KOLVEX-645739 format. One record per residue (C-alpha): residue number from 1; x, y, z. Coordinates in Angstrom, 2 decimals. Example, Ala and Ser with C-alpha at 12.3 -4.5 7.8 and 13.67 -1.06 7.14 Angstrom:
<1, <12.30, -4.50, 7.80>>;
<2, <13.67, -1.06, 7.14>>;
END
This chain:
<1, <-3.41, 4.51, -10.32>>;
<2, <-3.05, 2.44, -7.16>>;
<3, <-6.33, 0.70, -7.97>>;
<4, <-5.02, -0.36, -11.37>>;
<5, <-1.97, -1.94, -9.75>>;
<6, <-4.30, -4.06, -7.62>>;
<7, <-6.37, -5.39, -10.50>>;
<8, <-3.24, -6.02, -12.61>>;
<9, <-1.91, -8.34, -9.90>>;
<10, <-5.21, -10.18, -9.96>>;
<11, <-5.14, -10.42, -13.74>>;
<12, <-1.69, -11.98, -13.57>>;
<13, <-2.80, -14.33, -10.80>>;
<14, <-5.61, -15.61, -12.99>>;
<15, <-3.26, -16.33, -15.87>>;
<16, <-0.73, -18.00, -13.60>>;
<17, <-2.93, -20.59, -11.88>>;
<18, <-2.42, -24.22, -12.84>>;
<19, <-4.83, -26.98, -13.81>>;
<20, <-7.18, -28.38, -11.19>>;
<21, <-9.07, -31.63, -11.24>>;
<22, <-12.72, -31.11, -12.14>>;
<23, <-15.76, -33.09, -11.00>>;
<24, <-19.31, -33.39, -12.32>>;
<25, <-20.93, -33.88, -8.91>>;
<26, <-21.59, -31.92, -6.78>>;
<27, <-22.31, -28.82, -8.88>>;
<28, <-19.61, -26.12, -8.79>>;
<29, <-19.86, -23.60, -5.99>>;
<30, <-18.69, -20.14, -7.08>>;
<31, <-17.43, -17.58, -4.57>>;
<32, <-16.25, -14.04, -5.22>>;
<33, <-12.52, -13.68, -4.55>>;
<34, <-12.30, -10.16, -5.91>>;
<35, <-14.73, -7.55, -7.24>>;
<36, <-13.90, -4.08, -8.47>>;
<37, <-15.55, -0.99, -9.92>>;
<38, <-13.90, 2.30, -10.89>>;
<39, <-15.78, 5.19, -12.48>>;
<40, <-12.74, 6.34, -14.49>>;
<41, <-10.95, 9.66, -14.60>>;
<42, <-13.06, 10.90, -17.51>>;
<43, <-16.14, 10.89, -15.30>>;
<44, <-14.20, 12.37, -12.37>>;
<45, <-13.36, 15.37, -14.53>>;
<46, <-17.05, 16.33, -14.45>>;
<47, <-17.59, 15.66, -10.72>>;
<48, <-18.10, 18.79, -8.61>>;
<49, <-16.28, 17.10, -5.72>>;
<50, <-13.26, 16.22, -7.86>>;
<51, <-11.90, 19.62, -8.81>>;
<52, <-8.74, 19.02, -6.75>>;
<53, <-8.19, 15.73, -8.60>>;
<54, <-8.92, 17.30, -11.97>>;
<55, <-6.38, 20.06, -11.33>>;
<56, <-3.72, 17.56, -10.30>>;
<57, <-4.45, 15.32, -13.29>>;
<58, <-3.80, 18.23, -15.65>>;
<59, <-0.30, 18.86, -14.28>>;
<60, <2.62, 17.90, -16.58>>;
<61, <4.26, 16.15, -13.62>>;
<62, <1.17, 13.95, -13.22>>;
<63, <1.23, 12.96, -16.88>>;
<64, <4.95, 12.16, -16.69>>;
<65, <4.42, 9.97, -13.63>>;
<66, <1.46, 8.25, -15.28>>;
<67, <3.53, 7.43, -18.34>>;
<68, <6.30, 5.90, -16.22>>;
<69, <3.80, 3.74, -14.31>>;
<70, <2.03, 2.63, -17.49>>;
<71, <5.28, 1.52, -19.09>>;
<72, <6.24, -0.50, -16.02>>;
<73, <2.79, -2.08, -15.74>>;
<74, <2.78, -2.90, -19.46>>;
<75, <5.98, -4.93, -19.03>>;
<76, <4.72, -6.82, -15.98>>;
<77, <2.68, -9.57, -17.75>>;
<78, <5.72, -10.66, -19.74>>;
<79, <7.94, -10.57, -16.64>>;
<80, <5.55, -12.87, -14.82>>;
<81, <4.74, -15.28, -17.66>>;
<82, <8.01, -15.40, -19.59>>;
<83, <8.93, -18.86, -18.25>>;
<84, <5.60, -20.23, -19.52>>;
<85, <5.50, -18.61, -22.95>>;
<86, <5.68, -20.98, -25.89>>;
<87, <5.64, -18.39, -28.64>>;
<88, <7.07, -14.92, -29.21>>;
<89, <9.30, -13.52, -26.43>>;
<90, <8.36, -9.89, -27.18>>;
<91, <6.96, -8.11, -24.09>>;
<92, <4.56, -6.06, -26.29>>;
<93, <4.66, -3.22, -23.75>>;
<94, <4.03, -0.66, -26.50>>;
<95, <0.87, -2.58, -27.48>>;
<96, <-0.46, -3.04, -23.91>>;
<97, <0.29, 0.46, -22.63>>;
<98, <-2.59, 2.22, -24.48>>;
<99, <-5.00, -0.36, -23.07>>;
<100, <-3.82, 0.33, -19.54>>;
<101, <-4.35, 4.04, -20.15>>;
<102, <-7.95, 3.24, -21.09>>;
<103, <-8.34, 1.46, -17.75>>;
<104, <-7.44, 4.65, -15.92>>;
<105, <-9.75, 6.87, -17.94>>;
<106, <-12.79, 4.66, -18.59>>;
<107, <-15.33, 3.06, -16.29>>;
<108, <-14.48, -0.56, -15.51>>;
<109, <-15.69, -3.60, -13.59>>;
<110, <-13.70, -6.70, -12.68>>;
<111, <-14.51, -9.88, -10.82>>;
<112, <-12.76, -13.11, -9.98>>;
<113, <-14.65, -16.17, -8.74>>;
<114, <-13.35, -19.39, -7.27>>;
<115, <-15.08, -22.57, -8.39>>;
<116, <-14.83, -25.54, -6.03>>;
<117, <-14.13, -28.03, -8.81>>;
<118, <-12.24, -25.87, -11.30>>;
<119, <-9.92, -23.00, -12.08>>;
<120, <-10.93, -19.52, -10.89>>;
<121, <-12.73, -17.48, -13.52>>;
<122, <-11.90, -13.83, -14.13>>;
<123, <-13.81, -11.16, -16.08>>;
<124, <-12.93, -7.56, -16.85>>;
<125, <-15.41, -5.16, -18.49>>;
<126, <-14.48, -1.68, -19.74>>;
<127, <-16.82, 0.97, -21.19>>;
<128, <-15.22, 2.11, -24.47>>;
<129, <-16.10, 3.78, -27.73>>;
<130, <-15.87, 1.91, -31.03>>;
<131, <-12.35, 3.04, -31.89>>;
<132, <-10.81, 2.04, -28.55>>;
<133, <-12.86, -1.18, -28.47>>;
<134, <-11.39, -2.19, -31.84>>;
<135, <-7.89, -1.42, -30.53>>;
<136, <-8.50, -3.76, -27.57>>;
<137, <-9.84, -6.48, -29.85>>;
<138, <-6.84, -6.30, -32.16>>;
<139, <-4.05, -5.68, -29.64>>;
<140, <-5.07, -8.41, -27.20>>;
<141, <-5.43, -10.93, -30.01>>;
<142, <-1.93, -10.10, -31.25>>;
<143, <-0.32, -10.38, -27.82>>;
<144, <-2.07, -13.56, -26.64>>;
<145, <-1.75, -15.41, -29.92>>;
<146, <1.96, -14.51, -30.14>>;
<147, <2.66, -15.67, -26.59>>;
<148, <0.64, -18.90, -26.84>>;
<149, <1.23, -19.79, -30.53>>;
<150, <-2.54, -20.30, -30.76>>;
<151, <-4.69, -18.20, -33.06>>;
<152, <-8.05, -16.99, -31.74>>;
<153, <-11.23, -17.89, -33.62>>;
<154, <-14.15, -15.54, -34.11>>;
<155, <-17.31, -15.91, -32.02>>;
<156, <-20.67, -14.28, -32.73>>;
<157, <-23.83, -14.04, -30.68>>;
<158, <-27.15, -12.23, -30.97>>;
<159, <-25.93, -9.25, -28.93>>;
<160, <-22.15, -9.49, -29.19>>;
<161, <-19.15, -10.47, -31.30>>;
<162, <-15.53, -11.19, -30.50>>;
<163, <-13.02, -14.02, -30.39>>;
<164, <-11.97, -16.99, -28.26>>;
<165, <-8.51, -18.45, -27.75>>;
<166, <-8.44, -22.10, -26.65>>;
<167, <-5.18, -23.46, -25.27>>;
<168, <-4.05, -26.61, -23.46>>;
<169, <-3.23, -25.25, -20.01>>;
<170, <-5.54, -23.70, -17.43>>;
<171, <-7.19, -21.34, -17.83>>;
<172, <-7.74, -22.89, -21.26>>;
<173, <-10.44, -20.49, -22.52>>;
<174, <-9.80, -16.78, -23.05>>;
<175, <-12.62, -14.77, -24.61>>;
<176, <-12.93, -11.21, -25.84>>;
<177, <-16.41, -9.82, -26.50>>;
<178, <-17.80, -6.47, -27.65>>;
<179, <-21.29, -5.98, -26.18>>;
<180, <-23.03, -2.62, -26.57>>;
<181, <-20.68, 0.02, -25.08>>;
<182, <-18.51, -2.52, -23.29>>;
<183, <-15.53, -4.70, -24.06>>;
<184, <-15.48, -7.80, -21.89>>;
<185, <-12.39, -9.97, -21.41>>;
<186, <-12.69, -13.21, -19.48>>;
<187, <-11.01, -16.50, -18.91>>;
<188, <-11.75, -19.77, -17.18>>;
<189, <-11.53, -23.50, -17.57>>;
<190, <-13.74, -24.76, -20.42>>;
<191, <-16.92, -22.83, -19.62>>;
<192, <-17.07, -19.17, -18.59>>;
<193, <-20.38, -18.68, -16.73>>;
<194, <-19.26, -15.43, -15.11>>;
<195, <-18.59, -13.87, -18.52>>;
<196, <-22.02, -15.07, -19.68>>;
<197, <-23.56, -13.43, -16.61>>;
<198, <-21.80, -10.13, -17.37>>;
<199, <-23.11, -10.22, -20.95>>;
<200, <-26.67, -10.91, -19.81>>;
<201, <-26.57, -8.00, -17.40>>;
<202, <-25.19, -5.69, -20.10>>;
<203, <-27.97, -6.77, -22.46>>;
<204, <-30.70, -6.29, -19.85>>;
<205, <-29.48, -3.26, -17.91>>;
<206, <-26.80, -1.63, -20.08>>;
<207, <-23.93, -2.39, -17.65>>;
<208, <-22.35, -5.44, -16.00>>;
<209, <-23.46, -4.54, -12.48>>;
<210, <-25.33, -1.90, -10.52>>;
<211, <-22.57, 0.01, -8.68>>;
<212, <-22.68, 2.26, -5.64>>;
<213, <-23.96, 5.53, -7.10>>;
<214, <-21.74, 7.67, -4.85>>;
<215, <-18.49, 5.69, -4.88>>;
<216, <-15.64, 6.61, -7.19>>;
<217, <-14.00, 3.28, -6.48>>;
<218, <-15.39, 0.16, -4.83>>;
<219, <-13.52, -3.10, -4.26>>;
<220, <-13.96, -6.33, -2.30>>;
<221, <-11.10, -8.76, -1.72>>;
<222, <-11.11, -12.13, 0.03>>;
<223, <-7.41, -12.14, 0.88>>;
<224, <-7.32, -15.49, 2.76>>;
<225, <-8.60, -17.34, -0.33>>;
<226, <-6.94, -15.13, -2.94>>;
<227, <-3.43, -15.06, -1.53>>;
<228, <-2.36, -18.54, -2.77>>;
<229, <-3.14, -17.46, -6.35>>;
<230, <-1.03, -14.29, -6.35>>;
<231, <2.47, -14.15, -7.88>>;
<232, <3.92, -12.36, -4.82>>;
<233, <3.85, -13.24, -1.13>>;
<234, <1.76, -11.19, 1.29>>;
<235, <1.57, -11.03, 5.10>>;
<236, <-0.29, -13.93, 6.70>>;
<237, <-3.67, -13.43, 8.33>>;
<238, <-5.00, -10.74, 5.98>>;
<239, <-8.76, -10.24, 6.33>>;
<240, <-11.58, -9.98, 3.84>>;
<241, <-11.87, -6.33, 2.81>>;
<242, <-14.53, -4.10, 1.33>>;
<243, <-13.30, -0.66, 0.25>>;
<244, <-15.14, 2.42, -0.99>>;
<245, <-13.69, 5.78, -2.03>>;
<246, <-15.98, 8.78, -2.44>>;
<247, <-15.40, 12.47, -2.96>>;
<248, <-16.80, 15.05, -0.57>>;
<249, <-15.94, 18.73, -0.47>>;
<250, <-12.56, 18.41, -2.21>>;
<251, <-11.44, 15.51, -0.01>>;
<252, <-11.50, 11.76, -0.40>>;
<253, <-13.50, 9.70, 2.06>>;
<254, <-12.14, 6.19, 2.50>>;
<255, <-14.16, 3.47, 4.19>>;
<256, <-12.93, -0.09, 4.64>>;
<257, <-14.62, -2.99, 6.37>>;
<258, <-12.31, -5.77, 7.58>>;
<259, <-13.44, -9.30, 8.48>>;
<260, <-10.72, -11.52, 9.95>>;
<261, <-10.54, -15.33, 9.75>>;
<262, <-10.43, -15.58, 13.56>>;
<263, <-11.71, -13.45, 16.47>>;
<264, <-9.49, -10.43, 17.14>>;
<265, <-7.16, -10.78, 20.12>>;
<266, <-7.97, -7.31, 21.44>>;
<267, <-9.59, -5.73, 24.46>>;
<268, <-9.82, -2.00, 25.27>>;
<269, <-7.77, -0.36, 27.98>>;
<270, <-7.51, 3.26, 29.19>>;
<271, <-5.29, 5.44, 27.04>>;
<272, <-2.03, 6.43, 28.79>>;
<273, <-0.94, 9.54, 26.90>>;
<274, <2.51, 11.06, 27.63>>;
<275, <1.12, 14.59, 27.59>>;
<276, <4.19, 16.17, 29.21>>;
<277, <6.53, 14.74, 26.58>>;
<278, <4.36, 15.58, 23.57>>;
<279, <4.55, 19.25, 22.63>>;
<280, <3.84, 21.68, 19.85>>;
<281, <4.38, 22.47, 17.00>>;
<282, <2.83, 19.11, 16.03>>;
<283, <2.50, 18.19, 12.36>>;
<284, <1.38, 14.60, 13.01>>;
<285, <0.11, 12.45, 15.87>>;
<286, <-0.73, 8.74, 16.03>>;
<287, <-2.10, 6.60, 18.86>>;
<288, <-2.72, 2.86, 18.79>>;
<289, <-3.42, 0.02, 21.21>>;
<290, <-3.78, -3.75, 21.23>>;
<291, <-0.30, -4.36, 19.75>>;
<292, <1.04, -6.72, 22.46>>;
<293, <-0.24, -9.97, 20.86>>;
<294, <1.45, -9.02, 17.57>>;
<295, <4.74, -7.90, 19.15>>;
<296, <4.98, -10.98, 21.37>>;
<297, <5.07, -13.16, 18.22>>;
<298, <7.99, -11.25, 16.69>>;
<299, <11.41, -12.97, 17.04>>;
<300, <13.20, -9.73, 18.00>>;
<301, <10.93, -9.19, 21.01>>;
<302, <11.27, -12.83, 21.99>>;
<303, <15.07, -12.59, 21.78>>;
<304, <15.28, -9.30, 23.72>>;
<305, <12.90, -10.60, 26.41>>;
<306, <11.14, -7.27, 26.86>>;
<307, <8.61, -7.56, 29.69>>;
<308, <5.91, -6.49, 29.72>>;
<309, <5.43, -6.31, 25.98>>;
<310, <4.09, -2.83, 25.07>>;
<311, <0.39, -2.73, 24.23>>;
<312, <0.03, 0.96, 23.30>>;
<313, <2.12, 3.35, 21.26>>;
<314, <2.18, 7.07, 20.52>>;
<315, <3.98, 8.45, 17.47>>;
<316, <4.31, 12.14, 16.63>>;
<317, <6.41, 14.62, 14.67>>;
<318, <7.33, 18.27, 15.17>>;
<319, <7.65, 20.90, 12.49>>;
<320, <10.82, 22.62, 13.73>>;
<321, <13.44, 20.15, 12.46>>;
<322, <12.86, 17.57, 9.68>>;
<323, <14.08, 14.64, 11.79>>;
<324, <12.02, 15.25, 14.94>>;
<325, <9.88, 12.10, 14.88>>;
<326, <9.21, 10.46, 18.24>>;
<327, <7.72, 7.29, 19.71>>;
<328, <6.54, 6.58, 23.26>>;
<329, <5.24, 3.31, 24.71>>;
<330, <3.97, 2.74, 28.26>>;
<331, <6.36, 0.51, 30.20>>;
<332, <7.58, -0.42, 33.68>>;
<333, <10.93, -0.06, 35.46>>;
<334, <12.26, 1.65, 32.32>>;
<335, <15.74, 2.51, 33.65>>;
<336, <16.55, -1.12, 34.43>>;
<337, <14.91, -2.21, 31.17>>;
<338, <17.31, 0.00, 29.20>>;
<339, <20.27, -1.36, 31.17>>;
<340, <19.03, -4.82, 30.16>>;
<341, <18.72, -3.80, 26.49>>;
<342, <22.07, -2.00, 26.16>>;
<343, <24.41, -5.04, 26.01>>;
<344, <21.98, -7.00, 23.86>>;
<345, <21.58, -4.25, 21.26>>;
<346, <25.27, -3.44, 21.30>>;
<347, <26.25, -7.06, 20.75>>;
<348, <23.54, -7.67, 18.14>>;
<349, <24.63, -4.80, 15.87>>;
<350, <28.28, -4.21, 16.80>>;
<351, <29.95, -6.21, 14.03>>;
<352, <27.76, -4.86, 11.23>>;
<353, <28.06, -1.25, 12.43>>;
<354, <31.83, -1.44, 12.67>>;
<355, <32.13, -3.10, 9.26>>;
<356, <30.14, -0.33, 7.61>>;
<357, <31.41, 2.60, 9.72>>;
<358, <27.95, 3.37, 11.03>>;
<359, <28.90, 4.49, 14.52>>;
<360, <27.99, 2.64, 17.68>>;
<361, <25.16, 2.06, 20.13>>;
<362, <26.07, 3.08, 23.68>>;
<363, <24.79, 4.87, 26.74>>;
<364, <25.04, 8.67, 26.43>>;
<365, <25.38, 10.38, 29.81>>;
<366, <24.73, 13.80, 28.30>>;
<367, <21.45, 12.67, 26.75>>;
<368, <20.51, 10.27, 29.56>>;
<369, <19.65, 7.75, 26.87>>;
<370, <20.77, 4.70, 24.96>>;
<371, <21.87, 6.33, 21.69>>;
<372, <23.08, 5.29, 18.25>>;
<373, <25.86, 7.80, 17.67>>;
<374, <27.90, 8.41, 14.55>>;
<375, <25.13, 8.55, 11.93>>;
<376, <24.70, 11.47, 9.54>>;
<377, <22.13, 14.08, 10.61>>;
<378, <20.25, 11.94, 13.16>>;
<379, <20.92, 10.57, 16.66>>;
<380, <18.44, 7.72, 17.30>>;
<381, <17.88, 7.25, 21.02>>;
<382, <15.78, 5.49, 23.68>>;
<383, <15.40, 6.97, 27.14>>;
<384, <13.18, 6.51, 30.20>>;
<385, <10.47, 9.08, 30.87>>;
<386, <8.36, 9.32, 34.02>>;
<387, <5.00, 11.11, 33.84>>;
<388, <2.03, 11.45, 36.17>>;
<389, <0.30, 8.50, 34.50>>;
<390, <3.27, 6.15, 34.55>>;
<391, <6.61, 5.36, 32.92>>;
<392, <7.35, 5.37, 29.21>>;
<393, <10.10, 4.30, 26.87>>;
<394, <10.68, 7.40, 24.78>>;
<395, <12.50, 7.10, 21.44>>;
<396, <13.31, 9.46, 18.61>>;
<397, <15.55, 10.21, 15.67>>;
<398, <16.65, 13.63, 16.91>>;
<399, <16.66, 15.20, 20.40>>;
<400, <13.34, 16.62, 21.61>>;
<401, <12.88, 20.37, 21.82>>;
<402, <12.45, 22.28, 25.10>>;
<403, <9.16, 21.93, 26.94>>;
<404, <6.72, 24.44, 25.50>>;
<405, <3.07, 24.43, 24.51>>;
<406, <1.32, 21.08, 25.22>>;
<407, <-0.73, 19.24, 22.58>>;
<408, <-4.15, 20.79, 21.92>>;
<409, <-7.01, 19.24, 23.95>>;
<410, <-9.09, 19.06, 20.75>>;
<411, <-6.61, 16.57, 19.29>>;
<412, <-6.55, 14.30, 22.33>>;
<413, <-10.35, 14.43, 22.55>>;
<414, <-10.56, 12.69, 19.15>>;
<415, <-9.66, 9.35, 20.74>>;
<416, <-9.39, 9.70, 24.53>>;
<417, <-12.14, 7.77, 26.30>>;
<418, <-13.29, 5.82, 23.22>>;
<419, <-13.51, 2.14, 24.11>>;
<420, <-13.75, 0.71, 20.58>>;
<421, <-10.90, 2.71, 19.02>>;
<422, <-7.81, 0.74, 17.96>>;
<423, <-5.93, 3.39, 15.97>>;
<424, <-6.09, 7.13, 15.42>>;
<425, <-3.84, 9.18, 13.13>>;
<426, <-3.79, 12.85, 12.17>>;
<427, <-1.25, 14.73, 10.09>>;
<428, <-0.61, 17.86, 8.09>>;
<429, <0.14, 15.81, 5.00>>;
<430, <2.14, 18.39, 3.06>>;
<431, <4.54, 18.96, 5.97>>;
<432, <4.83, 15.29, 6.86>>;
<433, <5.41, 14.31, 3.22>>;
<434, <8.57, 16.42, 3.12>>;
<435, <9.80, 14.82, 6.34>>;
<436, <9.15, 11.23, 5.24>>;
<437, <10.78, 11.92, 1.87>>;
<438, <13.97, 13.16, 3.58>>;
<439, <13.93, 10.26, 6.05>>;
<440, <13.44, 7.76, 3.24>>;
<441, <16.51, 9.01, 1.41>>;
<442, <18.55, 9.07, 4.63>>;
<443, <17.53, 5.51, 5.53>>;
<444, <18.66, 4.42, 2.06>>;
<445, <22.12, 5.81, 2.79>>;
<446, <22.27, 4.03, 6.15>>;
<447, <20.97, 0.78, 4.63>>;
<448, <23.58, 0.95, 1.84>>;
<449, <20.99, 1.48, -0.88>>;
<450, <21.24, 4.06, -3.69>>;
<451, <19.10, 7.17, -3.49>>;
<452, <15.97, 7.66, -5.56>>;
<453, <17.10, 10.08, -8.24>>;
<454, <16.02, 13.66, -7.64>>;
<455, <14.69, 13.73, -11.23>>;
<456, <12.46, 10.69, -10.70>>;
<457, <8.90, 11.42, -11.91>>;
<458, <7.44, 10.57, -8.49>>;
<459, <9.64, 13.17, -6.76>>;
<460, <8.71, 15.77, -9.38>>;
<461, <5.06, 14.98, -8.74>>;
<462, <5.54, 15.40, -4.99>>;
<463, <7.19, 18.78, -5.61>>;
<464, <4.19, 20.20, -7.47>>;
<465, <1.34, 18.67, -5.41>>;
<466, <2.77, 19.01, -1.91>>;
<467, <1.43, 22.54, -1.42>>;
<468, <-2.07, 21.35, -2.36>>;
<469, <-2.26, 18.78, 0.43>>;
<470, <-4.13, 19.51, 3.64>>;
<471, <-4.86, 17.35, 6.66>>;
<472, <-5.39, 13.59, 6.75>>;
<473, <-7.25, 11.86, 9.59>>;
<474, <-7.61, 8.09, 9.96>>;
<475, <-9.28, 5.93, 12.59>>;
<476, <-9.78, 2.19, 12.99>>;
<477, <-12.48, 0.85, 15.29>>;
<478, <-13.52, -2.61, 16.45>>;
<479, <-17.05, -3.32, 15.22>>;
<480, <-17.40, -7.03, 16.07>>;
<481, <-15.55, -10.06, 17.48>>;
<482, <-13.68, -10.50, 14.18>>;
<483, <-14.42, -7.17, 12.48>>;
<484, <-12.82, -3.75, 12.19>>;
<485, <-13.70, -0.59, 10.27>>;
<486, <-11.35, 2.03, 8.84>>;
<487, <-12.47, 5.57, 8.06>>;
<488, <-10.26, 8.26, 6.53>>;
<489, <-10.63, 11.82, 5.30>>;
<490, <-7.70, 12.90, 3.14>>;
<491, <-6.70, 15.02, 0.15>>;
<492, <-5.34, 12.14, -1.99>>;
<493, <-6.42, 8.98, -0.19>>;
<494, <-2.99, 8.15, 1.25>>;
<495, <-0.99, 9.37, 4.23>>;
<496, <2.43, 10.93, 3.76>>;
<497, <4.15, 7.70, 4.84>>;
<498, <2.06, 5.68, 2.38>>;
<499, <2.90, 8.11, -0.44>>;
<500, <6.64, 7.77, 0.22>>;
<501, <6.33, 3.97, 0.52>>;
<502, <4.53, 3.98, -2.84>>;
<503, <7.33, 6.09, -4.31>>;
<504, <9.91, 3.55, -3.14>>;
<505, <7.86, 0.76, -4.66>>;
<506, <7.46, 2.59, -7.98>>;
<507, <11.23, 3.08, -8.18>>;
<508, <12.07, -0.55, -7.46>>;
<509, <13.50, -2.33, -10.53>>;
<510, <10.83, -5.04, -10.68>>;
<511, <7.76, -2.92, -9.99>>;
<512, <4.99, -4.01, -9.66>>;
<513, <6.23, -7.54, -8.93>>;
<514, <9.22, -6.63, -6.77>>;
<515, <9.62, -5.22, -3.26>>;
<516, <10.36, -1.71, -2.06>>;
<517, <14.17, -1.69, -2.15>>;
<518, <16.48, -0.71, -4.96>>;
<519, <19.50, -2.92, -5.67>>;
<520, <22.24, -2.95, -3.06>>;
<521, <25.03, -0.49, -3.74>>;
<522, <28.47, -2.12, -4.27>>;
<523, <30.77, -1.62, -1.26>>;
<524, <33.23, 0.21, -3.45>>;
<525, <30.59, 2.84, -4.20>>;
<526, <29.18, 3.20, -0.71>>;
<527, <29.27, 6.72, 0.62>>;
<528, <27.97, 7.40, 4.11>>;
<529, <28.69, 11.01, 5.03>>;
<530, <30.37, 11.37, 8.39>>;
<531, <28.59, 13.56, 10.94>>;
<532, <29.79, 17.13, 10.89>>;
<533, <31.12, 18.95, 13.93>>;
<534, <27.82, 20.81, 14.21>>;
<535, <25.86, 17.52, 14.08>>;
<536, <27.96, 16.04, 16.84>>;
<537, <27.69, 19.18, 18.92>>;
<538, <23.92, 19.20, 18.52>>;
<539, <23.74, 15.67, 19.88>>;
<540, <25.92, 16.54, 22.88>>;
<541, <23.96, 19.66, 23.74>>;
<542, <20.82, 17.62, 24.22>>;
END
């Protein structure tokens, strides 16, 4: 389903681009901005490596979640284009939704190309039977003609038939074609050479392209060139990406190649692991390095004047208490650094915390830490830690447990000593998913945002699949001056954090065009539970 969200954004981008001045000389230069292939869930149901996916797809909770997503996606084109529509203002979600369901179940290809002297051309091809192909032909004609007040005219070729809609604004040509087992939808300015190429390949080889035989999903995106065409803003500096998802022994294997516009500002350094602070029972562990250049550009670090800027980080979670998530970064002179940070953090947040009755940030003698006290359930803190390999700033949401069993050497051996490793992450996804879900809801309370309803389809889906999730391992390595590679083995393709972030996005009112947050709760309805006596006592004891 995530893949369909991606191509929908690209579809909308293609419809939303404006006119561009064309030239006759030199000849147009076409470049691929986006290419996509998905085998479809119908084929996955027969894959021997997809039995986990097939079982999850058959769950009632999965079907309920799918229906919610389809309805929201079906409304998105109208939400994006409503200010440009010259005809009917109907969103036609009930007409578009069955077509989106076909995109999940059937094999599909998509491609967008930029032309140096024209509007980008986009083509989508879907393998469908005659009945569904006729539904696409009829439904798309109804929607587009109603929105544009232009009626499509029939087109007929030796190996295909369909219709074309010609309008005044770019892209001014939208074509629908039925060719063999495929329906092909494309648009461009005047001519549509990419659509013609797809049709020729279908005629000669039976399909638009020759895909990776092993990949369930394959996608390439040129983010630097594509970003200006999208209806939503994205972070600057995104690289070109090539993604493949394959199934192997009940798990998903994710591979992603990243090519950045400029050489990567990164050089390896020895890992400084706070082994005495990290302890069992671990349910997740993350290590990363090379973050100093990024952090030094952030206004908050510039304002706080933290020196030296951290270049490594270690993030882990314990399974004893839901809120035991911790972060450690190598640092220097940590005690004086915290004394430097205390008045700045206190002054920065004092007014807002008092206004919303969210406690206060102050030095806690009992904890030996700079702590945010007065929140429900958690006591965020930062404290200095001295280990044999240096000093660390140690932070968490809940006090650490007593020193016990150290982290397993097998875990640390996965990344220790590797000179090209940028990022390593391991988790027990089912345990971590429950933690991130609870933290997400708690952060919504603190941020004065309403909770995601407990009956939301995405929460129901989490409830039934969580026990079927195993371990997820991710690593990112530097493979060239401007290149990185990501490799992941996982049960569902996403980490627990990514699943909860997706849930927040799905429940946002303007999904898929909006952000992650729900509307702000009116002050009169704000309810932040005060910490109980036992909560406060727990914080003091540690």
